[in-house]
TIZAMI-184211 format. One record per residue: residue number from 1; residue in one letter; z, y, x of N, C-alpha, C, O in turn. Coordinates in steps of 0.1 Angstrom, whole numbers, always signed. Layout:
N
num	residuo	n.c3	n.c2	n.c1	ca.c3	ca.c2	ca.c1	c.c3	c.c2	c.c1	o.c3	o.c2	o.c1
NUM	A	Z	Y	X	Z	Y	X	Z	Y	X	Z	Y	X
...
This chain:
108
num	residuo	n.c3	n.c2	n.c1	ca.c3	ca.c2	ca.c1	c.c3	c.c2	c.c1	o.c3	o.c2	o.c1
1	M	-292	+8	-463	-297	+16	-453	-294	+9	-439	-283	+3	-438
2	A	-303	+11	-430	-301	+5	-416	-289	+12	-409	-287	+24	-411
3	E	-282	+4	-401	-272	+9	-393	-278	+15	-380	-282	+8	-371
4	L	-279	+29	-380	-286	+36	-370	-279	+35	-356	-286	+36	-346
5	S	-266	+33	-356	-259	+33	-343	-263	+21	-335	-261	+21	-323
6	R	-269	+11	-341	-273	-1	-334	-287	+0	-329	-291	-9	-321
7	L	-294	+9	-333	-308	+11	-328	-309	+16	-314	-300	+25	-311
8	P	-318	+12	-306	-319	+18	-293	-323	+33	-294	-330	+37	-303
9	V	-318	+40	-284	-322	+54	-283	-335	+56	-276	-339	+47	-269
10	P	-342	+67	-278	-355	+69	-271	-353	+68	-256	-343	+74	-251
11	V	-361	+62	-249	-360	+60	-235	-359	+73	-228	-351	+75	-218
12	A	-367	+83	-232	-366	+96	-225	-352	+102	-226	-348	+109	-216
13	D	-345	+100	-237	-332	+106	-238	-322	+100	-228	-313	+107	-224
14	V	-324	+87	-224	-315	+80	-215	-318	+84	-201	-309	+85	-192
15	W	-331	+85	-198	-335	+86	-184	-340	+100	-179	-343	+102	-168
16	E	-341	+109	-188	-346	+123	-185	-339	+130	-174	-345	+137	-167
17	W	-326	+127	-172	-319	+133	-161	-326	+130	-147	-324	+138	-138
18	Q	-333	+119	-146	-339	+116	-133	-349	+126	-129	-352	+127	-117
19	Y	-356	+133	-139	-366	+143	-135	-360	+154	-127	-367	+162	-120
20	Q	-347	+156	-129	-340	+168	-122	-334	+164	-109	-328	+172	-102
21	G	-335	+151	-105	-328	+147	-93	-334	+153	-80	-346	+154	-79
22	S	-326	+156	-71	-330	+162	-58	-338	+151	-50	-346	+155	-42
23	C	-336	+139	-53	-343	+128	-46	-358	+127	-49	-365	+121	-41
24	R	-362	+134	-59	-376	+134	-63	-384	+141	-52	-396	+139	-51
25	E	-378	+150	-45	-385	+157	-34	-383	+150	-20	-389	+155	-11
26	A	-376	+140	-20	-373	+133	-7	-381	+120	-6	-387	+115	-16
27	D	-382	+115	+6	-389	+102	+8	-380	+91	+2	-368	+90	+6
28	P	-386	+83	-7	-378	+72	-14	-372	+62	-4	-361	+56	-6
29	Q	-378	+61	+8	-373	+51	+18	-360	+56	+24	-352	+48	+30
30	L	-357	+68	+22	-344	+74	+27	-332	+67	+19	-321	+66	+24
31	F	-334	+64	+7	-324	+59	-2	-322	+44	-3	-312	+39	-8
32	F	-331	+36	+3	-331	+22	+3	-334	+17	+17	-344	+20	+23
33	H	-325	+9	+23	-326	+4	+36	-337	-7	+38	-339	-15	+29
34	P	-345	-6	+48	-354	-16	+51	-347	-29	+55	-336	-29	+59
35	E	-354	-40	+53	-347	-53	+55	-343	-54	+70	-351	-51	+79
36	G	-331	-58	+72	-326	-60	+86	-320	-48	+92	-315	-48	+103
37	E	-320	-36	+85	-315	-24	+91	-299	-25	+91	-293	-29	+81
38	R	-294	-22	+103	-279	-24	+105	-274	-13	+114	-282	-5	+119
39	G	-261	-12	+115	-254	-4	+124	-257	+11	+123	-259	+17	+112
40	P	-258	+18	+135	-260	+32	+135	-272	+37	+127	-272	+48	+121
41	A	-283	+30	+128	-296	+34	+121	-293	+34	+106	-297	+44	+99
42	R	-286	+24	+101	-283	+24	+86	-274	+35	+82	-276	+42	+72
43	H	-263	+37	+90	-254	+47	+87	-260	+61	+87	-257	+70	+79
44	K	-269	+63	+97	-276	+76	+98	-285	+79	+86	-285	+90	+80
45	R	-293	+68	+81	-301	+70	+70	-293	+72	+57	-296	+80	+49
46	D	-282	+64	+56	-273	+65	+44	-267	+80	+44	-267	+86	+33
47	A	-263	+85	+55	-257	+98	+56	-267	+109	+51	-264	+118	+45
48	A	-280	+107	+56	-290	+116	+52	-293	+116	+37	-295	+126	+30
49	A	-293	+104	+31	-295	+102	+16	-283	+109	+9	-285	+115	-1
50	V	-271	+106	+14	-259	+112	+7	-259	+127	+8	-255	+134	-2
51	A	-265	+132	+19	-266	+147	+20	-275	+153	+9	-273	+163	+4
52	V	-286	+145	+6	-295	+150	-4	-288	+150	-18	-289	+159	-26
53	C	-280	+139	-20	-273	+138	-32	-262	+149	-34	-259	+153	-45
54	A	-257	+154	-23	-246	+163	-24	-249	+176	-31	-241	+182	-38
55	G	-262	+180	-30	-266	+192	-38	-273	+189	-50	-280	+199	-56
56	C	-273	+177	-55	-281	+173	-67	-275	+178	-80	-263	+175	-82
57	P	-282	+184	-89	-277	+188	-102	-273	+176	-111	-266	+178	-121
58	V	-279	+164	-108	-276	+153	-117	-268	+142	-110	-269	+130	-113
59	M	-261	+146	-99	-254	+136	-91	-245	+127	-100	-244	+115	-98
60	Q	-237	+133	-109	-228	+126	-117	-235	+116	-126	-230	+104	-127
61	Q	-246	+119	-132	-253	+110	-141	-258	+98	-133	-258	+87	-137
62	C	-263	+102	-121	-269	+91	-112	-258	+82	-107	-260	+70	-107
63	R	-246	+87	-104	-235	+79	-99	-230	+70	-111	-228	+58	-109
64	E	-229	+76	-123	-225	+67	-134	-235	+56	-137	-231	+45	-140
65	H	-248	+59	-136	-258	+49	-138	-256	+38	-127	-256	+26	-131
66	G	-256	+42	-114	-254	+32	-104	-242	+23	-106	-243	+11	-103
67	L	-231	+29	-110	-219	+21	-112	-220	+12	-125	-216	+1	-125
68	S	-225	+18	-135	-225	+11	-148	-235	-1	-148	-232	-12	-154
69	V	-246	+0	-141	-255	-11	-141	-254	-20	-128	-261	-29	-126
70	R	-244	-16	-120	-241	-23	-108	-253	-24	-99	-257	-35	-95
71	E	-260	-13	-96	-271	-12	-88	-268	-19	-74	-258	-15	-68
72	P	-275	-29	-71	-271	-37	-58	-276	-30	-45	-271	-33	-35
73	Y	-286	-22	-47	-293	-16	-35	-294	-1	-36	-295	+5	-46
74	G	-294	+5	-24	-297	+20	-23	-285	+29	-25	-274	+25	-28
75	V	-288	+42	-23	-278	+52	-25	-280	+58	-39	-291	+62	-43
76	W	-270	+58	-47	-271	+63	-61	-259	+73	-63	-248	+69	-62
77	G	-262	+85	-67	-252	+95	-69	-243	+97	-57	-231	+100	-59
78	G	-248	+97	-45	-240	+99	-33	-232	+87	-29	-224	+88	-20
79	L	-233	+76	-36	-226	+64	-32	-235	+53	-26	-246	+50	-31
80	T	-231	+48	-14	-239	+38	-8	-235	+24	-14	-227	+24	-22
81	E	-243	+14	-10	-240	+1	-15	-225	-3	-12	-218	-9	-20
82	E	-221	+0	+0	-207	-3	+4	-197	+5	-4	-186	+0	-7
83	D	-200	+18	-6	-191	+26	-15	-189	+20	-29	-178	+19	-34
84	R	-200	+16	-34	-200	+10	-48	-192	-3	-48	-184	-6	-57
85	E	-194	-11	-38	-187	-24	-37	-172	-21	-35	-164	-29	-41
86	A	-168	-11	-28	-154	-8	-26	-148	-4	-40	-136	-7	-43
87	I	-155	+3	-48	-151	+7	-61	-149	-5	-70	-139	-6	-77
88	Y	-159	-14	-69	-158	-26	-77	-146	-35	-73	-139	-40	-82
89	V	-143	-36	-60	-132	-44	-55	-119	-37	-60	-110	-44	-65
90	A	-118	-24	-59	-106	-17	-64	-104	-19	-79	-93	-21	-84
91	E	-115	-19	-87	-114	-21	-101	-109	-35	-104	-101	-37	-113
92	R	-114	-45	-97	-110	-59	-99	-95	-60	-96	-88	-67	-103
93	K	-91	-54	-85	-77	-55	-81	-68	-48	-92	-57	-54	-95
94	E	-72	-37	-97	-65	-30	-107	-64	-39	-120	-53	-39	-126
95	R	-74	-45	-124	-74	-54	-135	-65	-66	-133	-57	-70	-142
96	R	-66	-72	-121	-57	-83	-118	-42	-79	-119	-34	-86	-125
97	E	-39	-67	-113	-25	-63	-113	-20	-60	-127	-9	-62	-131
98	A	-29	-54	-136	-26	-51	-150	-23	-64	-157	-14	-65	-165
99	R	-32	-74	-155	-30	-87	-161	-16	-94	-157	-9	-99	-165
100	K	-13	-93	-144	-1	-98	-139	+11	-91	-146	+21	-98	-150
101	A	+10	-78	-147	+21	-70	-153	+23	-74	-167	+34	-75	-172
102	T	+12	-76	-174	+13	-80	-188	+19	-94	-190	+27	-96	-198
103	Q	+15	-103	-181	+20	-117	-181	+35	-116	-178	+43	-124	-184
104	L	+40	-108	-169	+54	-107	-165	+62	-102	-177	+73	-107	-180
105	R	+56	-91	-184	+63	-86	-196	+64	-96	-207	+75	-97	-213
106	E	+54	-103	-209	+54	-113	-220	+63	-125	-216	+69	-131	-225
107	A	+65	-128	-204	+73	-139	-200	+88	-135	-200	+97	-144	-201
108	S	+91	-122	-200	+105	-118	-200	+111	-118	-214	+122	-115	-216
C-alpha cells in the first residue's frame, strides 16, 4: 500500500484560509511597496496594511505562511518585510547561541 503521508495534500486544503482574509477587500497595492518607496510614505502604507491585518480572522495562518516560506516582499499576517527580517535575525542568533552552548558543554 502507498505511504499516504508522503502524498501532497489537496491545494484547496492548504490555501483555503486565504479566502477569509481581510485583505481580499483591500487594494493589493497596500500590501506591497512600489519600487523605490522609502521613508514616511512606506511607513504610512505599511501601517495601513498592518491595520487591515489586525482585524483579520486568518492573521495567524497568514503570518505562519509568510514566515515559513520566507516571503521576501509585502505585509503578511501583520508583519512587514522588516518585521520578518528581525525575526529571522533573532532566530539565527538563537541558533548560534545554542550551538555555542552545546560546544562548550561538549568541550567540558
